C-alpha positions, 0 to 999 in steps of 0.5 A: 498425532495423539492417536485419538480416534477420528475421521480420516482427513479425506472424509471431511468436507469443508464448506465452500468459501467464496473467492476473495475479491478486492477493491482497487482504484483506477489510475484516473481515480488515483489522480483525482485524489492527488488533485484535491490535496492542498499544497500547504505543509499538511498537504505536502505530508499527505501527498507524500503519504499517499504517493509512498503507499501507492508507489510501494504497496506498503501496509499501513503499519509498515508506513507509520513505522518508517524513520527518515534515516531508513529511506534512501531517497537517492537510490529510491529504495529501502527495506521494511520488515513485514508480517512475521518480521520478514524483510523485503526491499520496496521501491519508490517512484520518482513522484514519491521521491519528489513528494517526500523531499518536498515534505521533508524540506518543510520540516524544522525538527529533528524527529526520527519518524518519517511522517509526524502528526499535527501535535504542537512542537513543544511535545518532544517525545518522538513516538508521540509525534509519529503518525498512527495507523488510524490517522493515515487511514483517516487521511486516505479516506478524507481525500477519497471522499473529497475526490468524489470516490464513493467506494470505500478507500483505505491504505490497503486499497492503495496496496491492492491498486499497486499490485493490480497496476504491476500485473496490468503492465506485465509484471509476473506474479512471482515478482509481485508476490515478492514486492508485496511480501506475501509468504504464499503465492495463493494470496497474490493470485487474488489480483489475477482476477482483477487484472484482466487486461491480458485476457481482454487483449486475447479476446479481442485478438482471437474472437472475431 
């Protein structure tokens, strides 16, 4: 644009970058995580957190920013603003709705955040009670290790697993792109390498 002498773009060769791969959890591994979570107050909270992450594919920052009045449990859906302040609607599974309801039934406070930390109740500043991103990451990692899963498990692993399960069950890639809040479909396409159920079915049908 500034008329600076330089090579034409087609003359420049970019180094080859390996295709991005993602780690996902199987449904069996997900259930193993839920099986090791206790039923006490913090266990109810942690179950609700992991169910919500797996049900919606939320980023951890989107989860921790949620307020109670933002989540419509009757309709099982709510709006979040993701990267670039881009709004999208996400949907809760029946299990996630039930988990959140059981957790909220144990709450005896009037704080706005959906998920709060373990600080003493005499701390009245709402934002100090809001669960942090790091805390959620620690919660997910703790239960994955307790369940005997040796791969690195983070909230984003649950997001990857959510997207892969959608594709495995027949969802089209454009819909998955919209549910994840990806601005480009090329970002969503990484899951097509993980989701190979249809390819396997084709192989079994046509390879004799």
